C-alpha positions in Angstrom: -138.6 0.4 82.1 -141.8 -0.2 80.2 -141.5 -3.9 79.2 -144.5 -5.9 80.3 -144.9 -9.7 80.7 -148.3 -11.4 81.1 -148.6 -14.8 82.7 -151.5 -16.7 81.1 -152.9 -20.2 81.6 -155.7 -22.3 83.0 -156.4 -22.6 86.8 -153.9 -24.5 89.0 -151.1 -24.6 86.5 -148.9 -22.5 88.8 -149.3 -19.0 87.4 -149.3 -17.3 90.8 -146.4 -19.3 92.0 -144.4 -18.3 89.0 -145.5 -14.7 89.5 -144.3 -14.8 93.1 -141.0 -16.3 92.1 -140.4 -13.8 89.3 -141.2 -10.8 91.5 -139.4 -11.9 94.7 -136.1 -10.5 93.4 -137.5 -7.0 93.0 -136.9 -4.3 95.7 -140.4 -3.0 94.9 -141.8 -6.2 96.3 -139.5 -7.1 99.2 -139.3 -3.6 100.6 -142.9 -2.5 101.0 -143.7 1.1 101.9 -145.6 1.4 105.2 -149.3 1.8 104.8 -149.4 0.7 101.1 -151.6 -2.2 100.2 -149.9 -5.2 98.5 -153.0 -7.2 97.5 -152.5 -6.8 93.7 -151.6 -9.0 90.8 -148.9 -7.0 89.2 -145.3 -6.4 90.3 -141.8 -5.6 89.2 -139.1 -8.1 88.5 -135.4 -7.6 87.9 -132.8 -9.9 86.3 -129.3 -8.7 85.9 -129.6 -5.0 85.0 -133.0 -5.4 83.4 -136.4 -4.8 84.9 -139.9 -5.5 83.7 -143.6 -5.4 84.8 -145.2 -8.8 85.5 -149.0 -9.4 85.3 -150.6 -12.4 86.9 -153.9 -12.9 85.0 -155.4 -15.2 87.6 -157.4 -18.3 86.9 -159.9 -18.6 84.1 -162.8 -21.0 84.8 -164.3 -22.5 81.6 -167.6 -24.4 81.6 -167.9 -24.7 77.9 -166.3 -23.3 74.7 -168.7 -20.4 74.8 -167.9 -19.7 78.4 -164.2 -20.0 77.6 -164.4 -17.4 74.9 -166.2 -15.1 77.2 -163.8 -15.5 80.1 -160.7 -15.4 78.1 -161.8 -12.1 76.4 -162.7 -10.5 79.8 -159.9 -11.6 82.0 -156.9 -12.5 79.9 -157.0 -10.6 76.6 -156.7 -7.2 78.3 -153.5 -8.4 80.0 -152.3 -9.7 76.6 -153.1 -6.4 75.1 -150.8 -4.7 77.6 -148.0 -7.2 77.3 -144.8 -7.3 75.2 -144.3 -10.9 76.1 -146.7 -13.6 77.1 -145.8 -16.6 79.3 -148.3 -19.3 78.4 -148.1 -21.7 81.3 -149.2 -25.4 81.0 -149.1 -28.2 83.4 -146.5 -30.9 82.4 -147.9 -33.4 84.8 -151.5 -33.1 83.5 -150.4 -33.1 79.9 -152.0 -31.3 77.0 -155.7 -30.3 77.4 -158.4 -29.0 75.2 -158.3 -25.7 77.1 -154.6 -25.4 76.2 -155.4 -25.9 72.5 -158.2 -23.3 72.6 -156.1 -20.8 74.4 -153.2 -21.3 72.0 -155.5 -20.4 69.1 -156.6 -17.2 70.7 -153.1 -16.2 71.9 -151.7 -16.6 68.4 -154.2 -13.9 67.2 -152.6 -11.4 69.5 -149.5 -11.2 67.4 -147.3 -11.0 70.5 -144.2 -12.9 71.4 -145.1 -16.0 73.4 -143.0 -18.3 75.5 -144.6 -21.7 76.2 -143.8 -22.7 79.8 -144.1 -26.3 80.9 -144.5 -26.0 84.7 -144.2 -28.7 87.4 -141.0 -30.1 85.9 -139.1 -30.6 89.1 -135.9 -32.3 87.8 -134.1 -32.8 84.5 -135.4 -36.4 84.1 -138.9 -35.1 83.9 -138.3 -32.6 81.0 -139.6 -35.2 78.5 -143.1 -34.5 79.9 -143.0 -31.2 78.0 -142.6 -32.7 74.6 -146.2 -33.2 73.8 -146.9 -29.5 74.0 -145.0 -29.0 70.7 -148.3 -29.9 69.1 -149.6 -26.4 70.0 -147.1 -24.9 67.5 -146.2 -21.9 69.8 -142.6 -20.6 69.7 -139.5 -22.5 68.8 -139.0 -24.1 72.2 -140.7 -25.2 75.3 -139.2 -24.0 78.6 -139.5 -26.7 81.3 -139.5 -25.2 84.9 -140.7 -25.7 88.4 -142.2 -22.5 89.7 -142.4 -24.2 93.1 -138.7 -25.1 93.6 -137.1 -22.8 91.0 -135.9 -25.4 88.6 -135.3 -23.9 85.2 -136.4 -20.3 86.2 -132.9 -18.9 85.7 -132.8 -20.2 82.1 -136.4 -18.8 81.7 -135.3 -15.3 82.9 -132.3 -15.4 80.5 -134.7 -15.9 77.6 -137.2 -13.4 78.8 -134.9 -10.5 79.1 -133.2 -10.9 75.7 -135.5 -8.2 74.2 -135.3 -5.8 77.1 -132.9 -2.8 77.2 -130.8 -2.4 80.3 -131.9 0.1 82.9 -130.0 3.2 82.2 -130.4 5.2 85.4 -127.2 7.2 84.9 -128.4 8.7 81.6 -130.3 11.9 81.7 -133.4 12.2 79.5 -133.6 15.1 77.1 -136.5 16.8 78.9 -138.0 16.4 82.3 -140.9 14.0 82.3 -143.7 15.0 84.7 -146.4 12.3 85.0 -149.8 13.3 86.2 -151.0 10.3 88.2 -153.9 9.3 90.4 -157.1 7.3 90.5 -159.6 7.5 87.7 -161.7 10.7 87.7 -159.6 12.7 90.1 -159.0 15.4 87.5 -155.7 14.4 85.7 -156.8 15.4 82.2 -158.5 18.5 83.4 -155.3 19.6 85.2 -153.3 19.3 82.0 -156.0 21.2 80.1 -156.0 23.9 82.7 -152.2 24.2 82.4 -152.4 24.3 78.7 -155.4 26.6 78.5 -157.1 24.4 76.0 -158.8 21.0 75.7 -155.9 18.9 74.5 -157.1 15.7 76.3 -160.6 14.2 76.6 -162.4 15.1 79.8 -165.4 13.2 81.0 -167.1 12.4 84.3 -166.8 8.7 83.4 -163.9 7.2 85.3 -161.1 6.0 83.1 -161.9 7.9 79.9 -158.2 8.3 79.0 -157.1 5.1 77.4 -153.4 5.7 76.6 -150.8 7.9 78.2 -150.6 11.2 76.4 -147.3 13.2 76.2 -147.5 17.0 75.8 -144.6 19.4 75.4 -144.9 22.3 77.8 -142.9 25.3 78.9 -143.1 26.8 82.4 -140.9 29.1 84.4 -138.4 29.2 81.7 -138.0 25.4 81.5 -139.2 23.0 78.8 -140.7 19.7 80.0 -143.1 16.9 79.0 -146.4 16.5 80.8 -147.7 13.0 80.8 -151.4 12.3 81.3 -151.5 8.8 82.6 -154.1 6.3 81.2 -157.3 4.9 82.6 -159.3 2.4 80.8 -162.6 2.9 78.9 -165.4 1.5 80.9 -167.0 -1.6 79.4 -170.0 -3.3 80.8 -168.3 -6.6 81.4 -165.1 -5.1 82.8 -166.1 -2.7 85.5 -164.2 -4.6 88.2 -161.0 -4.7 86.0 -160.9 -1.0 85.3 -158.8 0.0 88.3 -156.4 -2.9 87.9 -155.5 -2.3 84.3 -155.4 1.5 84.8 -152.8 0.8 87.5 -150.6 -1.1 85.0 -150.5 1.8 82.6 -149.9 4.1 85.5 -146.9 2.0 86.6 -145.5 2.3 83.1 -145.8 6.1 83.2 -144.3 6.3 86.7 -141.3 4.2 85.7 -140.5 6.5 82.7 -141.1 9.7 84.6 -138.7 12.0 86.6 -141.3 13.5 88.9 -145.0 12.5 89.5 -147.8 14.9 90.4 -150.1 12.6 92.5 -153.7 13.8 92.5 -156.0 12.9 95.3 -159.7 13.8 95.5 -160.4 16.0 98.5 -164.0 14.9 98.6 -163.0 11.2 99.0 -160.1 11.6 101.4 -156.9 9.5 101.3 -157.8 6.1 99.8 -155.9 2.8 99.7 -155.5 3.3 96.0 -153.9 6.7 96.5 -151.4 5.0 98.9 -150.7 2.2 96.4 -149.8 4.8 93.7 -147.7 6.7 96.2 -145.9 3.4 97.0 -145.2 2.8 93.3 -143.7 6.3 92.9 -141.3 5.9 95.9 -140.4 2.3 95.0 -139.3 3.6 91.6 -137.3 6.4 93.3 -139.2 9.1 91.5 -139.9 12.6 92.7 -143.4 13.3 94.0 -145.7 16.3 94.7 -149.1 15.6 96.1 -152.1 17.7 94.9 -155.3 17.5 96.9 -157.6 18.3 94.0 -161.3 19.5 94.1 -160.5 21.6 97.1 -163.3 24.0 96.1 -165.8 21.2 96.7 -164.5 20.3 100.2 -166.4 21.6 103.2 -163.7 23.3 105.2 -162.8 25.6 108.0 -159.6 27.4 109.0 -158.0 24.1 110.3 -158.9 22.0 107.3 -155.6 22.3 105.5 -153.6 21.5 108.6 -155.8 18.5 109.5 -155.7 17.1 105.9 -152.0 17.6 105.7 -151.4 15.7 108.9 -153.7 12.9 107.7 -151.7 12.5 104.5 -148.4 12.5 106.2 -149.6 9.9 108.7 -150.7 7.6 105.9 -147.6 8.0 103.7 -145.1 7.7 106.6 -142.2 7.2 107.0 -141.5 9.2 103.8 -143.2 12.5 104.7 -140.9 15.1 103.2 -143.3 15.6 100.4 -144.8 18.9 99.1 -148.6 19.0 99.4 -150.9 21.5 97.6 -154.6 22.0 97.9 -155.8 22.7 94.3 -158.9 23.2 92.2 -159.0 22.8 88.4 -162.1 24.9 88.4 -160.7 28.0 90.2 -157.1 27.2 89.1 -156.2 27.6 92.8 -152.4 26.9 93.5 -152.0 24.9 90.3 -149.1 27.0 89.0 -147.4 26.9 92.4 -147.7 23.1 92.4 -146.1 22.9 89.0 -143.3 25.3 90.1 -142.6 23.1 93.1 -142.6 20.0 90.8 -139.9 21.6 88.7 -137.9 22.3 91.9 -138.3 18.7 93.0 -136.9 17.6 89.6 -133.9 19.8 90.2 -133.6 18.4 93.7 -133.4 14.9 92.2 -130.5 15.8 90.0 -128.4 17.6 92.7 -124.9 16.3 93.3 -123.4 16.9 96.8 -119.6 16.9 97.0 -118.0 14.2 99.1 -116.2 16.8 101.2 -119.4 18.6 102.0 -121.2 15.4 102.9 -118.4 14.4 105.3 -118.1 17.9 106.8 -121.8 17.9 107.7 -122.6 14.2 108.4 -119.5 12.9 110.3 -119.9 15.4 113.2 -123.5 14.4 113.5 -122.5 10.7 113.5 -119.8 11.3 116.1 -122.2 13.2 118.3 -124.9 10.5 118.0 -123.1 7.3 117.0 -125.0 4.1 115.9 -126.1 1.8 118.8 -123.6 -0.8 120.0 -124.5 -4.3 118.8 -123.4 -7.3 120.8 -120.7 -5.2 122.5 -119.3 -4.0 119.1 -119.2 -0.4 118.0 -120.4 0.5 114.5 -117.9 3.1 113.2 -118.9 5.1 110.1 -115.8 6.7 108.6 -116.7 8.0 105.2 -119.8 9.3 103.3 -120.3 9.8 99.6 -123.1 10.2 97.0 -123.3 7.5 94.5 -123.4 8.3 90.7 -127.0 7.4 90.2 -129.8 9.5 88.7 -131.9 9.5 91.9 -130.1 10.4 95.2 -128.2 7.5 96.8 -125.8 8.0 99.7 -123.2 5.4 100.8 -121.9 5.2 104.3 -118.7 3.2 104.7 -118.3 1.5 108.1 -116.8 -1.5 109.8 -119.9 -3.6 110.3 -122.7 -2.4 107.9 -124.9 -5.4 108.8 -125.2 -4.0 112.4 -126.7 -0.6 111.4 -130.3 -0.7 112.7 -133.3 0.6 110.8 -134.0 3.3 113.4 -130.5 4.7 112.9 -130.9 4.7 109.1 -134.1 6.8 109.6 -132.1 9.1 111.9 -129.4 9.6 109.2 -132.0 10.2 106.5 -133.7 12.8 108.6 -130.4 14.6 109.2 -129.7 14.5 105.4 -133.0 16.1 104.8 -132.4 18.8 107.4 -129.1 19.8 105.8 -129.9 19.3 102.1 -133.0 19.9 100.0 -134.4 16.5 99.2 -138.0 17.6 99.4 -140.2 15.3 97.4 -137.3 12.9 96.7 -136.8 9.3 98.0 -133.2 9.0 99.2 -131.6 5.6 99.3 -129.0 4.9 102.0 -126.4 2.2 101.6 -124.0 0.9 104.2 -120.8 -0.7 102.9 -117.7 -2.3 104.3 -114.8 0.0 104.6 
């Protein structure tokens, strides 16, 4: 899933409201990972069996035509550059403005598909308010909606997903894709160069030197795979505050297309909020993950440092803590090959298929010995367990009252699954269905 939609428009036309409505259907938004910050302006939306990335560009304040040109280039055109589809939002109640006309001229130069969205149309009898925006000459139709109450958003989504391919989780890719992810300047490109033994990607001390994701064929431990060096963004004087944001968007794309991610952290900076955000993106996408604490050679340590740092990481990434952690150095090549070997193992863990008979032979006695808590005097009886035919591990438990299974018991079952099967580095989804 790599399709990206940018929401563009002047302040107070309802961009953020539309963003919230589009992303509220996504599991990645409504099921936050503990400890992961959510104060961002990008998210994942799903409609039917199709998913896409949504960018909210925020408001653009324009004092003059010159100021408009400056602001639109700084804050919006980068998002437009990332996007496959642009939602150009206008306010049907305010009517056509000079800002809308100027924005339309600039957006047409982007040569991207544009949908003109007339927002704040609450009912069908107000759709006529949108007609004056045909003057902008954008697209073949104007889509009237109310981002606030949801009017017309279903029709909007139907139009939006026409060019998106369906998510095909059941189809295996030709080669394992291993994405090297992390904050700017943690050593992603250097790690790939170290593995390859040559300078295949640009390495610089300037954060965000890599602009586009770079795929490299690689063979290790008798297995062919693809290493993906995820993108940062070249630093521009006027865009320093936007570097991390747009780097994140490209990282999300790489994560969504990967099988396993090697998440690099900088030992000298500890576990940052941005590290946790990227970890959250990986787990929300149900991808495998191995954590590399890089620059370990620069860290002032003693005999307890590895244990203390490991405990800190697990505390911050909880509740999903069954993750391999390696302390590495690109300079000394310390533990890099071991980390890659484990990454390949995690990939194989992700593909494993456990027979239904084996699952039931192991899990049902555990459930019978420690049954789910009684809810309102009614027992929850789990009778059958099976693995679903998805690319990432998903286990279904069939029971009489699935709605009564508590979160604490779900964690208990997941822990028991991990004790009995090798799901190291892999998020495992548990479903409870009516028998």
